[in-house]
A tleap script that builds the chain and sets N, CA, C and O, in Angstrom:
source leaprc.protein.ff14SB
mol = sequence {
  NMET LYS THR ARG LYS LEU TRP ILE VAL VAL
  ALA MET SER MET VAL LEU LEU LEU LEU ALA
  GLY VAL SER VAL LEU VAL GLN ALA GLY PHE
  ALA PRO ALA VAL ALA GLN ALA GLN THR GLY
  THR GLU THR MET SER ALA LEU PRO ARG THR
  ILE THR VAL VAL GLY GLU GLY LYS VAL ARG
  ILE LYS PRO ASP VAL ALA GLN THR THR ILE
  GLY VAL ASP VAL ARG LYS SER THR VAL LYS
  GLU ALA SER ALA GLU ALA LYS LYS VAL MET
  ASP GLU VAL LEU LYS VAL LEU LYS ALA GLN
  GLY ILE GLU ASP LYS ASP ILE GLN THR SER
  GLY PHE SER ILE TRP VAL GLU THR PRO PRO
  TYR GLY PRO GLU GLY ALA PRO GLY GLY GLN
  ALA GLU PRO ILE TYR HIE VAL SER ASN CGLN
}
set mol.1.N position { -45.646 88.726 71.702 }
set mol.1.CA position { -45.658 87.383 71.069 }
set mol.1.C position { -46.109 87.394 69.662 }
set mol.1.O position { -45.583 86.617 68.865 }
set mol.2.N position { -47.068 88.234 69.278 }
set mol.2.CA position { -47.602 88.391 68.066 }
set mol.2.C position { -46.478 88.780 66.979 }
set mol.2.O position { -46.605 88.402 65.814 }
set mol.3.N position { -45.400 89.529 67.387 }
set mol.3.CA position { -44.427 90.036 66.751 }
set mol.3.C position { -43.369 88.949 66.315 }
set mol.3.O position { -42.727 88.900 65.266 }
set mol.4.N position { -43.357 88.172 67.290 }
set mol.4.CA position { -42.525 87.046 66.977 }
set mol.4.C position { -42.952 85.828 66.036 }
set mol.4.O position { -42.184 85.139 65.364 }
set mol.5.N position { -44.411 85.702 66.135 }
set mol.5.CA position { -44.997 84.823 65.214 }
set mol.5.C position { -45.041 85.555 63.688 }
set mol.5.O position { -44.986 84.853 62.678 }
set mol.6.N position { -45.140 86.973 63.613 }
set mol.6.CA position { -44.819 87.660 62.500 }
set mol.6.C position { -43.437 87.255 61.842 }
set mol.6.O position { -43.377 86.959 60.648 }
set mol.7.N position { -42.325 87.254 62.673 }
set mol.7.CA position { -41.171 87.287 62.141 }
set mol.7.C position { -40.966 85.774 61.614 }
set mol.7.O position { -40.306 85.523 60.605 }
set mol.8.N position { -41.527 84.911 62.309 }
set mol.8.CA position { -41.448 83.512 61.827 }
set mol.8.C position { -42.221 83.160 60.571 }
set mol.8.O position { -41.848 82.299 59.775 }
set mol.9.N position { -43.341 83.898 60.447 }
set mol.9.CA position { -44.052 83.724 59.014 }
set mol.9.C position { -43.245 84.542 58.007 }
set mol.9.O position { -43.162 84.122 56.853 }
set mol.10.N position { -42.754 85.476 58.299 }
set mol.10.CA position { -41.704 86.353 57.077 }
set mol.10.C position { -40.696 85.442 56.732 }
set mol.10.O position { -40.504 85.176 55.546 }
set mol.11.N position { -39.915 84.844 57.780 }
set mol.11.CA position { -38.872 84.159 57.417 }
set mol.11.C position { -38.959 82.882 56.680 }
set mol.11.O position { -38.156 82.501 55.828 }
set mol.12.N position { -40.235 82.126 57.179 }
set mol.12.CA position { -40.535 81.075 56.464 }
set mol.12.C position { -41.020 81.191 54.904 }
set mol.12.O position { -40.774 80.355 54.034 }
set mol.13.N position { -41.733 82.355 54.741 }
set mol.13.CA position { -42.166 82.824 53.453 }
set mol.13.C position { -40.897 82.973 52.646 }
set mol.13.O position { -40.802 82.439 51.540 }
set mol.14.N position { -39.861 83.729 53.207 }
set mol.14.CA position { -38.707 83.981 52.479 }
set mol.14.C position { -37.956 82.655 51.956 }
set mol.14.O position { -37.443 82.580 50.840 }
set mol.15.N position { -37.958 81.697 52.839 }
set mol.15.CA position { -37.479 80.279 52.542 }
set mol.15.C position { -38.284 79.514 51.458 }
set mol.15.O position { -37.781 78.842 50.557 }
set mol.16.N position { -39.570 79.709 51.670 }
set mol.16.CA position { -40.491 78.890 50.561 }
set mol.16.C position { -40.136 79.764 49.300 }
set mol.16.O position { -39.696 79.120 48.348 }
set mol.17.N position { -40.236 80.912 49.163 }
set mol.17.CA position { -39.804 81.596 47.719 }
set mol.17.C position { -38.521 81.132 47.296 }
set mol.17.O position { -38.370 80.888 46.099 }
set mol.18.N position { -37.594 80.977 48.078 }
set mol.18.CA position { -36.078 80.596 47.770 }
set mol.18.C position { -36.394 79.119 47.087 }
set mol.18.O position { -36.210 78.937 45.884 }
set mol.19.N position { -36.773 78.319 47.767 }
set mol.19.CA position { -37.074 76.956 47.450 }
set mol.19.C position { -37.983 76.749 46.253 }
set mol.19.O position { -37.763 75.806 45.493 }
set mol.20.N position { -38.959 77.555 46.054 }
set mol.20.CA position { -39.679 77.547 44.901 }
set mol.20.C position { -38.920 77.975 43.477 }
set mol.20.O position { -39.049 77.412 42.390 }
set mol.21.N position { -38.199 78.982 43.756 }
set mol.21.CA position { -37.204 79.586 42.597 }
set mol.21.C position { -36.030 78.327 42.430 }
set mol.21.O position { -35.617 77.998 41.318 }
set mol.22.N position { -35.651 77.804 43.454 }
set mol.22.CA position { -34.816 76.738 42.991 }
set mol.22.C position { -35.429 75.461 42.343 }
set mol.22.O position { -34.813 74.824 41.488 }
set mol.23.N position { -36.434 75.179 42.703 }
set mol.23.CA position { -37.215 73.972 42.149 }
set mol.23.C position { -37.662 74.379 40.689 }
set mol.23.O position { -37.619 73.553 39.776 }
set mol.24.N position { -38.030 75.486 40.525 }
set mol.24.CA position { -38.148 75.756 39.192 }
set mol.24.C position { -37.060 75.838 38.153 }
set mol.24.O position { -37.125 75.476 36.978 }
set mol.25.N position { -35.989 76.413 38.837 }
set mol.25.CA position { -34.854 76.172 37.978 }
set mol.25.C position { -34.262 74.692 37.643 }
set mol.25.O position { -33.785 74.364 36.556 }
set mol.26.N position { -34.372 73.969 38.648 }
set mol.26.CA position { -34.133 72.626 38.543 }
set mol.26.C position { -34.872 71.862 37.432 }
set mol.26.O position { -34.310 71.194 36.563 }
set mol.27.N position { -36.189 72.037 37.562 }
set mol.27.CA position { -37.245 71.541 36.643 }
set mol.27.C position { -36.865 71.945 35.056 }
set mol.27.O position { -36.896 71.154 34.113 }
set mol.28.N position { -36.481 73.432 34.983 }
set mol.28.CA position { -36.134 73.842 33.710 }
set mol.28.C position { -34.817 73.427 33.146 }
set mol.28.O position { -34.440 73.795 32.034 }
set mol.29.N position { -34.080 72.601 33.990 }
set mol.29.CA position { -32.753 71.993 33.197 }
set mol.29.C position { -31.648 72.765 33.567 }
set mol.29.O position { -30.513 72.415 33.242 }
set mol.30.N position { -31.890 73.915 34.301 }
set mol.30.CA position { -30.682 74.769 34.669 }
set mol.30.C position { -29.861 74.325 35.747 }
set mol.30.O position { -30.328 74.101 36.864 }
set mol.31.N position { -28.525 74.176 35.426 }
set mol.31.CA position { -27.568 73.524 36.515 }
set mol.31.C position { -26.562 74.843 36.590 }
set mol.31.O position { -25.877 75.250 35.652 }
set mol.32.N position { -26.627 75.378 37.828 }
set mol.32.CA position { -25.627 76.436 37.970 }
set mol.32.C position { -24.487 76.346 38.275 }
set mol.32.O position { -23.748 77.330 38.335 }
set mol.33.N position { -24.048 74.943 38.575 }
set mol.33.CA position { -22.539 74.444 38.689 }
set mol.33.C position { -22.027 74.330 37.261 }
set mol.33.O position { -20.816 74.468 37.088 }
set mol.34.N position { -22.751 74.112 36.308 }
set mol.34.CA position { -22.238 73.690 35.032 }
set mol.34.C position { -22.027 75.013 34.140 }
set mol.34.O position { -23.070 75.620 33.893 }
set mol.35.N position { -20.883 75.531 33.640 }
set mol.35.CA position { -20.693 76.595 32.824 }
set mol.35.C position { -20.875 76.203 31.387 }
set mol.35.O position { -20.264 75.256 30.892 }
set mol.36.N position { -21.780 76.997 30.687 }
set mol.36.CA position { -21.962 76.693 29.427 }
set mol.36.C position { -21.281 77.894 28.551 }
set mol.36.O position { -21.314 79.082 28.871 }
set mol.37.N position { -20.694 77.386 27.449 }
set mol.37.CA position { -19.893 78.130 26.491 }
set mol.37.C position { -20.751 78.782 25.552 }
set mol.37.O position { -21.488 78.095 24.843 }
set mol.38.N position { -20.740 80.260 25.450 }
set mol.38.CA position { -21.584 80.904 24.463 }
set mol.38.C position { -20.696 81.363 23.361 }
set mol.38.O position { -19.577 81.860 23.483 }
set mol.39.N position { -21.391 81.112 22.212 }
set mol.39.CA position { -20.725 81.750 20.972 }
set mol.39.C position { -21.438 82.761 20.359 }
set mol.39.O position { -22.566 83.008 20.785 }
set mol.40.N position { -20.940 83.449 19.349 }
set mol.40.CA position { -21.773 84.687 18.842 }
set mol.40.C position { -22.802 84.203 17.979 }
set mol.40.O position { -23.654 85.018 17.627 }
set mol.41.N position { -22.892 82.826 17.504 }
set mol.41.CA position { -23.905 82.244 16.822 }
set mol.41.C position { -25.130 81.752 17.713 }
set mol.41.O position { -26.180 81.481 17.131 }
set mol.42.N position { -25.059 81.639 18.912 }
set mol.42.CA position { -26.014 81.307 19.807 }
set mol.42.C position { -27.209 82.257 19.775 }
set mol.42.O position { -26.976 83.466 19.755 }
set mol.43.N position { -28.457 81.821 19.768 }
set mol.43.CA position { -29.737 82.694 19.829 }
set mol.43.C position { -30.203 82.851 21.124 }
set mol.43.O position { -29.685 82.024 21.874 }
set mol.44.N position { -30.998 83.610 21.684 }
set mol.44.CA position { -31.540 83.880 22.826 }
set mol.44.C position { -32.308 82.551 23.484 }
set mol.44.O position { -32.419 82.290 24.681 }
set mol.45.N position { -32.780 81.830 22.399 }
set mol.45.CA position { -33.757 80.548 22.906 }
set mol.45.C position { -32.857 79.609 23.341 }
set mol.45.O position { -33.366 78.724 24.029 }
set mol.46.N position { -31.371 79.508 23.102 }
set mol.46.CA position { -30.608 78.458 23.290 }
set mol.46.C position { -30.096 78.672 24.861 }
set mol.46.O position { -29.687 77.738 25.552 }
set mol.47.N position { -30.183 80.049 25.310 }
set mol.47.CA position { -29.542 80.133 26.681 }
set mol.47.C position { -30.535 79.575 27.716 }
set mol.47.O position { -31.733 79.419 27.477 }
set mol.48.N position { -29.944 79.290 28.878 }
set mol.48.CA position { -30.604 78.568 29.786 }
set mol.48.C position { -31.718 79.544 30.514 }
set mol.48.O position { -31.359 80.664 30.876 }
set mol.49.N position { -32.903 79.160 30.696 }
set mol.49.CA position { -33.658 80.110 31.622 }
set mol.49.C position { -33.267 80.186 33.000 }
set mol.49.O position { -32.642 79.299 33.582 }
set mol.50.N position { -33.700 81.411 33.577 }
set mol.50.CA position { -33.356 81.626 34.912 }
set mol.50.C position { -34.563 82.436 35.381 }
set mol.50.O position { -35.218 83.156 34.628 }
set mol.51.N position { -34.807 82.264 36.681 }
set mol.51.CA position { -35.611 83.118 37.683 }
set mol.51.C position { -34.913 83.696 38.597 }
set mol.51.O position { -34.073 82.979 39.141 }
set mol.52.N position { -35.004 84.892 38.980 }
set mol.52.CA position { -34.166 85.666 39.958 }
set mol.52.C position { -35.343 85.876 40.825 }
set mol.52.O position { -36.440 86.229 40.391 }
set mol.53.N position { -35.040 85.615 42.233 }
set mol.53.CA position { -35.899 85.801 43.415 }
set mol.53.C position { -35.366 86.827 44.236 }
set mol.53.O position { -34.213 86.691 44.647 }
set mol.54.N position { -35.929 87.689 44.496 }
set mol.54.CA position { -35.309 88.901 45.222 }
set mol.54.C position { -36.460 89.207 46.480 }
set mol.54.O position { -37.666 89.366 46.286 }
set mol.55.N position { -35.825 89.244 47.700 }
set mol.55.CA position { -36.986 89.606 48.732 }
set mol.55.C position { -36.118 90.468 49.932 }
set mol.55.O position { -34.912 90.546 50.163 }
set mol.56.N position { -37.028 90.928 50.425 }
set mol.56.CA position { -36.444 91.781 51.662 }
set mol.56.C position { -37.448 91.830 52.797 }
set mol.56.O position { -38.634 91.966 52.496 }
set mol.57.N position { -37.119 91.740 53.990 }
set mol.57.CA position { -38.027 91.596 55.121 }
set mol.57.C position { -37.518 92.623 56.087 }
set mol.57.O position { -36.324 92.921 56.127 }
set mol.58.N position { -38.370 93.132 56.819 }
set mol.58.CA position { -37.977 93.892 58.007 }
set mol.58.C position { -38.961 93.414 59.140 }
set mol.58.O position { -40.120 93.045 58.950 }
set mol.59.N position { -38.370 93.473 60.235 }
set mol.59.CA position { -39.128 93.119 61.545 }
set mol.59.C position { -38.349 94.060 62.630 }
set mol.59.O position { -37.141 94.222 62.809 }
set mol.60.N position { -39.353 94.555 63.212 }
set mol.60.CA position { -39.119 95.709 64.255 }
set mol.60.C position { -39.715 95.024 65.633 }
set mol.60.O position { -40.938 94.941 65.742 }
set mol.61.N position { -38.970 94.595 66.553 }
set mol.61.CA position { -39.351 94.035 67.847 }
set mol.61.C position { -38.355 94.517 68.615 }
set mol.61.O position { -37.321 95.027 68.183 }
set mol.62.N position { -38.679 94.349 69.876 }
set mol.62.CA position { -37.872 94.876 71.080 }
set mol.62.C position { -37.275 93.408 71.552 }
set mol.62.O position { -37.956 92.542 72.102 }
set mol.63.N position { -35.926 93.301 71.245 }
set mol.63.CA position { -35.033 92.108 71.597 }
set mol.63.C position { -35.312 91.682 73.090 }
set mol.63.O position { -35.582 92.530 73.941 }
set mol.64.N position { -35.247 90.533 73.333 }
set mol.64.CA position { -35.671 90.024 74.735 }
set mol.64.C position { -34.381 89.000 75.206 }
set mol.64.O position { -34.336 88.527 76.341 }
set mol.65.N position { -33.444 88.757 74.272 }
set mol.65.CA position { -32.276 88.033 74.602 }
set mol.65.C position { -31.282 88.567 73.945 }
set mol.65.O position { -31.440 88.914 72.775 }
set mol.66.N position { -30.067 88.724 74.607 }
set mol.66.CA position { -28.952 89.172 74.021 }
set mol.66.C position { -27.718 88.218 74.746 }
set mol.66.O position { -27.712 87.953 75.948 }
set mol.67.N position { -26.827 87.826 73.908 }
set mol.67.CA position { -25.883 86.783 74.632 }
set mol.67.C position { -24.477 87.307 74.109 }
set mol.67.O position { -24.391 87.544 72.905 }
set mol.68.N position { -23.484 87.484 74.836 }
set mol.68.CA position { -22.125 88.009 74.717 }
set mol.68.C position { -21.291 87.245 75.737 }
set mol.68.O position { -21.608 86.780 76.832 }
set mol.69.N position { -19.989 87.245 74.987 }
set mol.69.CA position { -18.869 86.838 76.126 }
set mol.69.C position { -17.890 87.952 76.250 }
set mol.69.O position { -17.466 88.589 75.286 }
set mol.70.N position { -17.601 88.125 77.324 }
set mol.70.CA position { -16.816 89.414 77.874 }
set mol.70.C position { -15.676 88.502 78.844 }
set mol.70.O position { -15.963 87.646 79.681 }
set mol.71.N position { -14.451 88.928 78.483 }
set mol.71.CA position { -13.338 88.231 79.251 }
set mol.71.C position { -12.200 89.196 79.707 }
set mol.71.O position { -12.087 90.348 79.288 }
set mol.72.N position { -11.422 88.639 80.554 }
set mol.72.CA position { -10.374 89.295 81.133 }
set mol.72.C position { -9.154 88.555 80.715 }
set mol.72.O position { -9.323 87.335 80.698 }
set mol.73.N position { -8.039 88.945 80.394 }
set mol.73.CA position { -6.742 88.327 80.144 }
set mol.73.C position { -5.753 88.986 80.813 }
set mol.73.O position { -5.353 90.012 80.263 }
set mol.74.N position { -5.182 88.639 81.985 }
set mol.74.CA position { -4.233 89.325 82.672 }
set mol.74.C position { -2.833 88.426 82.671 }
set mol.74.O position { -2.782 87.199 82.758 }
set mol.75.N position { -1.648 89.394 82.544 }
set mol.75.CA position { -0.366 88.565 82.471 }
set mol.75.C position { 0.561 89.251 83.516 }
set mol.75.O position { 0.762 90.463 83.583 }
set mol.76.N position { 1.055 88.366 84.259 }
set mol.76.CA position { 2.057 89.198 85.499 }
set mol.76.C position { 3.043 88.009 85.725 }
set mol.76.O position { 3.023 86.856 85.294 }
set mol.77.N position { 3.878 88.642 86.512 }
set mol.77.CA position { 5.147 87.575 86.752 }
set mol.77.C position { 4.960 86.539 87.817 }
set mol.77.O position { 5.798 85.649 87.969 }
set mol.78.N position { 3.775 86.638 88.634 }
set mol.78.CA position { 3.391 85.388 89.506 }
set mol.78.C position { 1.819 85.212 89.356 }
set mol.78.O position { 1.060 86.104 88.978 }
set mol.79.N position { 1.453 83.931 89.708 }
set mol.79.CA position { 0.222 83.522 89.333 }
set mol.79.C position { -0.675 84.318 90.292 }
set mol.79.O position { -1.743 84.791 89.903 }
set mol.80.N position { -0.243 84.457 91.511 }
set mol.80.CA position { -0.919 85.376 92.619 }
set mol.80.C position { -1.041 86.780 92.166 }
set mol.80.O position { -2.098 87.373 92.381 }
set mol.81.N position { -0.184 87.295 91.637 }
set mol.81.CA position { -0.426 88.703 91.033 }
set mol.81.C position { -1.437 88.554 89.761 }
set mol.81.O position { -2.248 89.478 89.694 }
set mol.82.N position { -1.526 87.723 88.902 }
set mol.82.CA position { -2.337 87.409 87.807 }
set mol.82.C position { -3.558 87.339 88.279 }
set mol.82.O position { -4.401 88.164 87.926 }
set mol.83.N position { -3.815 86.432 89.070 }
set mol.83.CA position { -5.018 86.069 89.628 }
set mol.83.C position { -5.769 87.069 90.410 }
set mol.83.O position { -6.979 87.196 90.222 }
set mol.84.N position { -5.111 87.816 91.307 }
set mol.84.CA position { -5.693 89.029 91.905 }
set mol.84.C position { -6.318 90.263 90.994 }
set mol.84.O position { -7.345 90.907 91.206 }
set mol.85.N position { -5.229 90.402 89.753 }
set mol.85.CA position { -5.560 91.522 88.831 }
set mol.85.C position { -6.998 90.972 88.173 }
set mol.85.O position { -8.015 91.661 88.250 }
set mol.86.N position { -6.985 89.834 87.604 }
set mol.86.CA position { -8.089 89.328 87.119 }
set mol.86.C position { -9.267 89.365 87.756 }
set mol.86.O position { -10.267 89.807 87.191 }
set mol.87.N position { -9.290 88.911 88.991 }
set mol.87.CA position { -10.475 89.128 89.964 }
set mol.87.C position { -10.895 90.600 90.128 }
set mol.87.O position { -12.076 90.939 90.201 }
set mol.88.N position { -9.853 91.459 90.183 }
set mol.88.CA position { -10.192 92.844 90.478 }
set mol.88.C position { -10.836 93.403 89.193 }
set mol.88.O position { -11.800 94.151 89.359 }
set mol.89.N position { -10.479 93.170 88.077 }
set mol.89.CA position { -10.984 93.768 86.912 }
set mol.89.C position { -12.353 93.245 86.599 }
set mol.89.O position { -13.237 93.998 86.191 }
set mol.90.N position { -12.569 91.738 86.819 }
set mol.90.CA position { -13.930 91.080 86.639 }
set mol.90.C position { -14.881 91.365 87.362 }
set mol.90.O position { -16.049 91.285 86.981 }
set mol.91.N position { -14.479 91.786 88.657 }
set mol.91.CA position { -15.328 92.296 89.773 }
set mol.91.C position { -15.948 93.588 89.308 }
set mol.91.O position { -17.141 93.786 89.535 }
set mol.92.N position { -15.148 94.566 88.612 }
set mol.92.CA position { -15.584 95.752 88.180 }
set mol.92.C position { -16.415 95.579 86.936 }
set mol.92.O position { -17.324 96.381 86.722 }
set mol.93.N position { -16.148 94.498 86.019 }
set mol.93.CA position { -17.041 94.208 84.782 }
set mol.93.C position { -18.567 93.924 85.266 }
set mol.93.O position { -19.584 94.404 84.765 }
set mol.94.N position { -18.462 92.875 86.547 }
set mol.94.CA position { -19.688 92.442 86.921 }
set mol.94.C position { -20.425 93.543 87.574 }
set mol.94.O position { -21.652 93.465 87.498 }
set mol.95.N position { -19.911 94.575 88.215 }
set mol.95.CA position { -20.382 95.721 88.944 }
set mol.95.C position { -21.138 96.507 87.835 }
set mol.95.O position { -22.230 96.999 88.120 }
set mol.96.N position { -20.700 96.631 86.780 }
set mol.96.CA position { -20.956 97.532 85.622 }
set mol.96.C position { -22.364 96.853 84.950 }
set mol.96.O position { -23.405 97.456 84.688 }
set mol.97.N position { -22.101 95.557 84.773 }
set mol.97.CA position { -23.278 94.917 84.144 }
set mol.97.C position { -24.434 94.627 84.962 }
set mol.97.O position { -25.524 94.406 84.433 }
set mol.98.N position { -24.224 94.607 86.598 }
set mol.98.CA position { -25.539 94.641 87.402 }
set mol.98.C position { -26.030 95.901 87.469 }
set mol.98.O position { -27.205 96.007 87.820 }
set mol.99.N position { -25.314 97.045 87.178 }
set mol.99.CA position { -25.813 98.420 87.414 }
set mol.99.C position { -26.676 98.895 86.071 }
set mol.99.O position { -27.369 99.908 85.982 }
set mol.100.N position { -26.444 97.887 85.056 }
set mol.100.CA position { -27.247 98.011 83.747 }
set mol.100.C position { -28.572 97.230 83.902 }
set mol.100.O position { -29.461 97.379 83.064 }
set mol.101.N position { -28.745 96.269 85.125 }
set mol.101.CA position { -29.969 95.854 85.135 }
set mol.101.C position { -29.866 94.413 85.218 }
set mol.101.O position { -30.829 93.798 85.677 }
set mol.102.N position { -28.726 93.721 84.799 }
set mol.102.CA position { -28.451 92.153 84.500 }
set mol.102.C position { -28.483 91.578 85.637 }
set mol.102.O position { -27.747 92.000 86.529 }
set mol.103.N position { -29.311 90.525 85.853 }
set mol.103.CA position { -29.269 89.757 87.232 }
set mol.103.C position { -28.266 88.922 87.431 }
set mol.103.O position { -27.524 88.566 86.516 }
set mol.104.N position { -28.168 88.599 88.436 }
set mol.104.CA position { -26.991 87.247 88.684 }
set mol.104.C position { -27.252 85.969 87.938 }
set mol.104.O position { -26.377 85.263 87.436 }
set mol.105.N position { -28.619 85.729 87.916 }
set mol.105.CA position { -28.882 84.327 87.406 }
set mol.105.C position { -28.709 84.478 85.766 }
set mol.105.O position { -28.709 83.433 85.115 }
set mol.106.N position { -28.600 85.412 85.253 }
set mol.106.CA position { -28.089 85.629 83.833 }
set mol.106.C position { -26.777 85.675 83.393 }
set mol.106.O position { -26.457 85.767 82.208 }
set mol.107.N position { -25.866 85.599 84.511 }
set mol.107.CA position { -24.493 85.783 84.366 }
set mol.107.C position { -23.869 84.247 84.694 }
set mol.107.O position { -24.187 83.563 85.667 }
set mol.108.N position { -23.129 83.961 83.888 }
set mol.108.CA position { -22.359 82.506 84.259 }
set mol.108.C position { -20.885 82.563 83.639 }
set mol.108.O position { -20.694 83.215 82.613 }
set mol.109.N position { -19.905 81.914 84.233 }
set mol.109.CA position { -18.407 81.745 83.854 }
set mol.109.C position { -18.604 80.686 82.769 }
set mol.109.O position { -19.119 79.588 82.982 }
set mol.110.N position { -18.134 81.125 81.546 }
set mol.110.CA position { -17.864 80.120 80.408 }
set mol.110.C position { -16.578 79.481 80.253 }
set mol.110.O position { -16.392 78.433 79.633 }
set mol.111.N position { -15.579 80.262 80.931 }
set mol.111.CA position { -14.089 79.724 80.805 }
set mol.111.C position { -13.346 80.455 81.727 }
set mol.111.O position { -13.459 81.666 81.920 }
set mol.112.N position { -12.538 79.648 82.327 }
set mol.112.CA position { -11.322 80.167 83.185 }
set mol.112.C position { -10.119 79.260 83.261 }
set mol.112.O position { -10.110 78.084 83.626 }
set mol.113.N position { -9.000 80.079 82.814 }
set mol.113.CA position { -7.938 79.165 82.789 }
set mol.113.C position { -6.708 79.931 83.289 }
set mol.113.O position { -6.696 81.155 83.422 }
set mol.114.N position { -5.591 79.056 83.577 }
set mol.114.CA position { -4.263 79.808 84.035 }
set mol.114.C position { -3.193 79.066 83.152 }
set mol.114.O position { -3.219 77.855 82.934 }
set mol.115.N position { -2.302 79.891 82.698 }
set mol.115.CA position { -0.971 78.919 82.091 }
set mol.115.C position { 0.368 79.973 82.100 }
set mol.115.O position { 0.396 81.203 82.138 }
set mol.116.N position { 1.199 79.211 82.061 }
set mol.116.CA position { 2.468 79.927 82.014 }
set mol.116.C position { 3.206 80.005 80.531 }
set mol.116.O position { 3.230 79.046 79.760 }
set mol.117.N position { 3.687 81.044 80.307 }
set mol.117.CA position { 4.253 81.251 79.040 }
set mol.117.C position { 5.888 81.557 79.345 }
set mol.117.O position { 6.261 82.410 80.149 }
set mol.118.N position { 6.659 80.822 78.666 }
set mol.118.CA position { 8.319 80.808 78.899 }
set mol.118.C position { 8.844 81.094 77.838 }
set mol.118.O position { 9.001 80.288 76.921 }
set mol.119.N position { 9.270 82.568 77.810 }
set mol.119.CA position { 9.902 82.814 76.739 }
set mol.119.C position { 11.406 82.292 76.260 }
set mol.119.O position { 12.340 82.171 77.053 }
set mol.120.N position { 11.486 82.025 74.959 }
set mol.120.CA position { 12.989 81.195 74.825 }
set mol.120.C position { 14.089 82.068 74.929 }
set mol.120.O position { 15.165 81.505 75.127 }
set mol.121.N position { 14.103 83.361 74.843 }
set mol.121.CA position { 15.117 84.251 75.212 }
set mol.121.C position { 15.245 84.801 76.401 }
set mol.121.O position { 14.279 84.835 77.163 }
set mol.122.N position { 16.238 85.224 76.684 }
set mol.122.CA position { 16.803 85.962 77.955 }
set mol.122.C position { 16.149 87.269 78.079 }
set mol.122.O position { 15.377 87.597 77.179 }
set mol.123.N position { 16.381 88.193 79.229 }
set mol.123.CA position { 15.711 89.239 79.555 }
set mol.123.C position { 16.135 90.394 78.419 }
set mol.123.O position { 15.329 91.305 78.233 }
set mol.124.N position { 17.268 90.376 77.726 }
set mol.124.CA position { 17.724 91.344 76.800 }
set mol.124.C position { 17.647 90.763 75.340 }
set mol.124.O position { 18.186 91.326 74.387 }
set mol.125.N position { 16.927 89.580 75.241 }
set mol.125.CA position { 16.732 88.978 73.904 }
set mol.125.C position { 17.754 88.164 73.497 }
set mol.125.O position { 17.595 87.630 72.399 }
set mol.126.N position { 18.814 87.918 74.130 }
set mol.126.CA position { 19.889 86.932 73.958 }
set mol.126.C position { 19.658 85.422 74.112 }
set mol.126.O position { 19.271 84.860 75.136 }
set mol.127.N position { 19.972 84.822 72.868 }
set mol.127.CA position { 19.660 83.406 73.210 }
set mol.127.C position { 20.295 82.855 74.259 }
set mol.127.O position { 21.223 83.368 74.884 }
set mol.128.N position { 19.637 81.477 74.512 }
set mol.128.CA position { 20.355 80.914 75.590 }
set mol.128.C position { 19.957 81.113 77.307 }
set mol.128.O position { 20.006 80.250 78.184 }
set mol.129.N position { 19.646 82.234 77.399 }
set mol.129.CA position { 19.318 82.782 78.683 }
set mol.129.C position { 18.001 82.636 78.920 }
set mol.129.O position { 17.376 82.997 77.922 }
set mol.130.N position { 17.100 82.171 80.027 }
set mol.130.CA position { 15.945 82.002 80.192 }
set mol.130.C position { 15.145 83.014 80.818 }
set mol.130.O position { 15.252 83.239 82.024 }
set mol.131.N position { 14.305 83.673 80.035 }
set mol.131.CA position { 13.508 84.982 80.533 }
set mol.131.C position { 12.705 84.518 81.773 }
set mol.131.O position { 12.656 83.346 82.147 }
set mol.132.N position { 12.085 85.554 82.368 }
set mol.132.CA position { 11.195 85.030 83.600 }
set mol.132.C position { 10.015 84.664 82.984 }
set mol.132.O position { 9.647 85.082 81.886 }
set mol.133.N position { 9.430 83.895 83.677 }
set mol.133.CA position { 8.026 83.041 83.147 }
set mol.133.C position { 6.885 84.165 83.417 }
set mol.133.O position { 6.819 84.907 84.397 }
set mol.134.N position { 6.049 84.110 82.365 }
set mol.134.CA position { 4.753 85.283 82.420 }
set mol.134.C position { 3.537 84.239 82.491 }
set mol.134.O position { 3.218 83.333 81.721 }
set mol.135.N position { 2.942 84.719 83.765 }
set mol.135.CA position { 1.613 83.774 84.147 }
set mol.135.C position { 0.291 84.555 83.470 }
set mol.135.O position { 0.104 85.741 83.738 }
set mol.136.N position { -0.472 83.939 82.719 }
set mol.136.CA position { -1.878 84.405 82.227 }
set mol.136.C position { -2.754 83.754 82.999 }
set mol.136.O position { -2.579 82.589 83.356 }
set mol.137.N position { -3.784 84.477 83.322 }
set mol.137.CA position { -5.278 84.206 83.862 }
set mol.137.C position { -6.071 84.728 83.021 }
set mol.137.O position { -5.896 85.909 82.719 }
set mol.138.N position { -7.143 83.977 82.432 }
set mol.138.CA position { -8.050 84.167 81.638 }
set mol.138.C position { -9.434 83.857 82.078 }
set mol.138.O position { -9.684 82.677 82.326 }
set mol.139.N position { -10.504 84.874 82.228 }
set mol.139.CA position { -11.563 84.437 82.736 }
set mol.139.C position { -12.738 85.135 81.881 }
set mol.139.O position { -12.800 86.359 81.757 }
set mol.140.N position { -13.575 84.331 81.359 }
set mol.140.CA position { -14.861 84.550 80.530 }
set mol.140.C position { -16.194 84.419 81.327 }
set mol.140.O position { -17.273 84.576 80.756 }
savepdb mol mol.pdb
quit
């Protein structure tokens, strides 16, 4: 818990430094969105004043949460075949995740869909002929 608080303090310090630098620039009349033309006769005192703030922070803590989306997309000539293959592959994915120590309560379905793709061309690419539909099953 102390490392998490340290991380928050470091992050807040970086934000405050950045805001302080921007505040000084605004008070000095520096407008970064306005380009000023420079001629050979300008002196250094006529140039806008700038402050550069550079920072680096490192935090080394053991992560306690990771979030990812893993999905399966299967294409077959029938819905039944596509569904069965998607289930088979997703069961294997879940088996591997559980073998890595991920609990059931930490796994959830975020999306499941089935749709048909009907290509506009025939089996050999000839226009006019209707190709066989392709069924997609997607599971995340």
